[in-house]
C-alpha positions as CSV (number, residue, x, y, z in Angstrom):
1,S,-7.2,5.8,37.1
2,L,-8.4,4.4,33.8
3,T,-11.8,3.0,34.6
4,V,-13.4,1.5,31.5
5,M,-12.7,1.0,27.8
6,V,-15.4,1.7,25.3
7,E,-15.9,-1.1,22.8
8,W,-16.4,-0.1,19.1
9,G,-17.7,-1.8,16.1
10,L,-17.5,-1.3,12.3
11,V,-21.0,-1.3,10.9
12,V,-22.4,-1.2,7.4
13,P,-26.0,-1.2,5.9
14,P,-27.9,-4.4,6.3
15,K,-27.7,-5.2,2.5
16,S,-24.1,-4.3,2.2
17,P,-22.0,-6.7,0.3
18,Y,-19.1,-6.4,2.8
19,A,-19.0,-9.2,5.4
20,N,-15.8,-8.1,7.2
21,A,-13.3,-5.3,7.3
22,G,-11.0,-6.9,4.8
23,E,-13.7,-6.8,2.1
24,L,-14.5,-3.1,2.8
25,I,-10.8,-2.2,2.6
26,A,-10.4,-4.1,-0.7
27,A,-13.4,-2.2,-2.2
28,A,-12.1,1.1,-1.0
29,R,-8.7,0.3,-2.4
30,Q,-10.2,-0.4,-5.8
31,N,-12.4,2.7,-5.7
32,P,-10.4,5.5,-4.0
33,G,-12.6,8.1,-2.5
34,Q,-15.8,6.6,-3.8
35,L,-16.9,4.9,-0.6
36,N,-18.0,7.1,2.2
37,Y,-18.3,6.8,5.9
38,G,-20.3,8.6,8.6
39,S,-19.2,10.1,11.9
40,A,-20.7,12.2,14.7
41,G,-18.8,15.2,13.3
42,N,-15.4,16.6,12.4
43,G,-12.8,15.5,14.9
44,S,-15.1,13.0,16.6
45,P,-13.9,9.6,17.8
46,Q,-15.8,8.0,14.9
47,Q,-13.8,10.1,12.4
48,I,-10.5,9.4,14.2
49,A,-11.2,5.6,14.1
50,M,-12.0,5.5,10.4
51,E,-9.1,7.8,9.5
52,L,-6.8,5.6,11.5
53,L,-8.1,2.5,9.6
54,A,-7.7,4.3,6.3
55,T,-4.2,5.5,7.1
56,E,-3.1,2.0,8.2
57,A,-4.8,0.3,5.3
58,G,-3.6,2.8,2.7
59,I,-7.1,3.7,1.5
60,K,-9.1,6.8,0.9
61,M,-12.8,7.2,2.0
62,T,-15.0,10.2,1.9
63,H,-16.1,11.6,5.3
64,I,-19.8,12.5,5.8
65,P,-20.2,14.2,9.2
66,Y,-23.6,14.0,11.0
67,K,-24.8,15.9,14.0
68,G,-24.5,13.0,16.5
69,I,-23.9,9.3,16.9
70,N,-27.6,8.5,16.6
71,Q,-27.9,10.2,13.3
72,T,-24.8,8.4,12.1
73,G,-26.4,5.0,12.9
74,I,-29.5,6.1,11.0
75,G,-27.3,7.2,8.1
76,V,-25.8,3.7,7.9
77,A,-29.1,2.0,8.3
78,S,-30.6,4.0,5.4
79,G,-27.5,3.4,3.2
80,E,-26.6,7.1,3.0
81,V,-23.1,6.0,4.0
82,Q,-21.3,2.7,3.4
83,A,-19.8,2.3,6.8
84,A,-19.1,3.9,10.2
85,F,-17.5,3.1,13.5
86,I,-20.1,3.2,16.4
87,T,-19.8,2.1,20.0
88,L,-21.3,-1.3,20.6
89,A,-23.6,0.2,23.2
90,S,-25.0,2.8,20.7
91,S,-25.4,0.2,18.0
92,K,-27.0,-2.6,20.0
93,T,-30.6,-1.8,19.1
94,L,-29.9,-1.3,15.4
95,V,-27.8,-4.5,15.3
96,K,-30.4,-6.6,17.1
97,S,-33.2,-5.3,14.8
98,N,-31.0,-6.0,11.7
99,R,-31.1,-2.4,10.7
100,I,-27.3,-2.3,10.5
101,K,-24.8,-5.1,10.1
102,L,-21.8,-5.4,12.5
103,I,-18.8,-6.7,10.5
104,G,-15.9,-6.0,12.9
105,V,-14.8,-4.9,16.4
106,T,-11.8,-2.7,17.2
107,S,-10.7,-4.5,20.3
108,P,-7.6,-6.7,20.3
109,K,-9.8,-9.8,21.0
110,R,-13.3,-10.6,20.0
111,T,-15.9,-9.3,22.5
112,S,-18.1,-11.5,24.7
113,Q,-21.2,-9.7,23.3
114,Y,-20.5,-10.7,19.7
115,P,-18.1,-13.7,19.8
116,N,-18.8,-14.5,16.1
117,V,-17.8,-11.1,14.9
118,P,-14.1,-10.9,14.0
119,T,-11.7,-8.1,15.1
120,I,-10.5,-5.7,12.5
121,A,-7.0,-7.0,13.1
122,E,-7.9,-10.6,12.2
123,S,-9.9,-9.7,9.1
124,G,-7.7,-7.6,7.0
125,L,-5.6,-5.2,9.0
126,P,-3.2,-6.9,11.4
127,G,-2.3,-4.9,14.5
128,F,-5.3,-2.5,14.2
129,E,-6.8,-1.4,17.4
130,F,-9.0,1.6,18.5
131,S,-10.5,2.4,21.8
132,A,-12.1,5.2,23.7
133,W,-12.1,5.2,27.4
134,F,-13.4,6.9,30.6
135,A,-11.1,7.7,33.5
136,L,-11.4,9.1,37.0
137,V,-9.2,12.2,37.5
138,A,-8.6,14.5,40.5
139,P,-7.5,18.2,40.6
140,A,-3.8,18.9,40.2
141,G,-2.1,19.0,43.6
142,T,-4.4,16.4,45.2
143,P,-2.3,14.8,48.0
144,Q,-0.8,11.4,46.9
145,P,-2.4,9.4,49.8
146,I,-5.8,10.5,48.6
147,I,-4.9,9.6,45.0
148,Q,-3.9,6.2,46.1
149,K,-7.0,5.7,48.2
150,L,-9.3,6.7,45.3
151,N,-7.4,4.4,43.0
152,A,-7.6,1.4,45.4
153,E,-11.4,1.9,45.8
154,L,-11.9,2.2,42.1
155,I,-10.0,-1.0,41.3
156,K,-12.0,-2.7,44.0
157,A,-15.2,-1.6,42.3
158,M,-14.0,-2.8,38.9
159,K,-13.5,-6.3,40.3
160,D,-17.1,-6.4,41.8
161,P,-19.0,-9.0,39.7
162,T,-22.2,-6.9,39.7
163,V,-20.4,-3.8,38.5
164,R,-18.5,-5.8,35.8
165,Q,-21.7,-7.4,34.5
166,Q,-23.5,-4.1,34.3
167,L,-20.6,-2.4,32.5
168,L,-20.1,-5.3,30.1
169,A,-23.8,-5.4,29.2
170,N,-23.5,-1.8,28.1
171,G,-20.4,-2.3,25.9
172,L,-18.0,-1.0,28.5
173,N,-14.9,-3.1,29.4
174,P,-13.9,-2.6,33.1
175,V,-10.2,-2.0,33.5
176,G,-8.9,-0.2,36.6
177,S,-5.3,0.9,36.4
178,S,-2.6,2.8,38.2
179,P,-2.4,6.6,38.0
180,E,1.0,6.2,36.2
181,E,-0.6,3.9,33.5
182,L,-3.3,6.5,32.9
183,A,-0.8,9.3,32.5
184,K,1.2,7.3,30.0
185,K,-1.9,6.4,28.0
186,I,-3.0,10.1,27.8
187,Q,0.5,11.1,26.6
188,D,0.7,8.3,24.1
189,Q,-2.7,8.9,22.6
190,L,-2.2,12.7,22.4
191,A,1.0,12.1,20.4
192,S,-0.6,9.4,18.2
193,Y,-3.7,11.4,17.4
194,A,-1.7,14.7,16.8
195,A,0.3,12.8,14.2
196,L,-2.8,11.4,12.6
197,V,-4.5,14.9,12.4
198,K,-1.3,16.3,10.9
199,K,-1.1,13.6,8.3
200,T,-4.8,13.5,7.3
201,G,-5.8,17.1,7.8
202,M,-8.7,15.7,9.8
203,G,-11.1,18.2,11.3
204,T,-10.4,20.8,8.7
205,D,-12.9,19.5,6.1
């Protein structure tokens, strides 16, 4: 079962002139390849998110891989890179201390954590959405009654107010889904990301 969706944000240095994704896209369009972005490494979710944005927006940005998500945040804060996608949980401290600026979220709707921050879709790239997620899986061949029991208990936990509050506080959106929905999501994302890698050559730089 799909358990939680990880909420992501588009961040820029504190003194960046870009107030939203639309302004960043416009600047990148005027200066192909001159703006750079950071990620946690080649093939990381951060790179996938930015290459997805670049592909859909028809822009080109230069990828600067770091050795982890924390280093990426520091790279944005110092101005080494002009932008990055980082999970809202990972960026919380840097955002609160004004060391980085959050200019957009990748969810379909604005988040409860940052209700004043627009989605990427509403600020320059209609239809854009990116998410990472965690799921509970069982070994192949597990009897169906056990699968159904585990799924029912997981959905029950996702509805518990205390569990939901704790997850939301850490930038995780509780979901809970059927095994069939999870299987479809895995298949759809594998196909989508395979096409993105083929188109961009991502992970080979």
